[in-house]
Steps between C-alpha positions, in 0.01 A plus 500: 500500500814604684441229762466241224825622345679477835367149559613388153842656563532305826396173331746549215778605737451191713548270199796697365675513836433131571618376160879534547486320834276223368701464178822465698348243733330293230810488279728449801714781363558337161360811327852641536630253240329663200481849359123465470478405867697812592283709274174363636615558857620854418188593305259384768718647775503843337123493450462402866726791596286742298186373672665517842598862444148579374350360820759668724431829326148493646632466854822705507685763302770318304837663425530672162748244365257208533290583195791548252675189633185293463438611143868450415475139620180444302667639188815293552305176534278590202806563280656175624181319401511657153865401452424145616216480249733565208781282637264205544339555160835505322623199693207307355596613147838325521512161329481208740627149458240239576549127511210448261648731232770267372585521129349227279 
């Protein structure tokens, strides 16, 4: 079971580590133009960092500061995601002017 867990960790880590590079290349860097692009890149990058540290922890003894820093980054990105959720929701509540909503 432990071997299966390690294999699944490696598979997940590969995707999470590859995502920021692939996202940057496929968008040609245009992800930087939107807050959601920044968030997606940050979120996936932090998850990739967590997975990288998990894998490294099998091979070497990591410094004590690595674990708190990693969880701080996860928490920061999670709170950012929560704030974005409410900002985007309330932005959609604002009245919009559409061309097809002209008074009769």
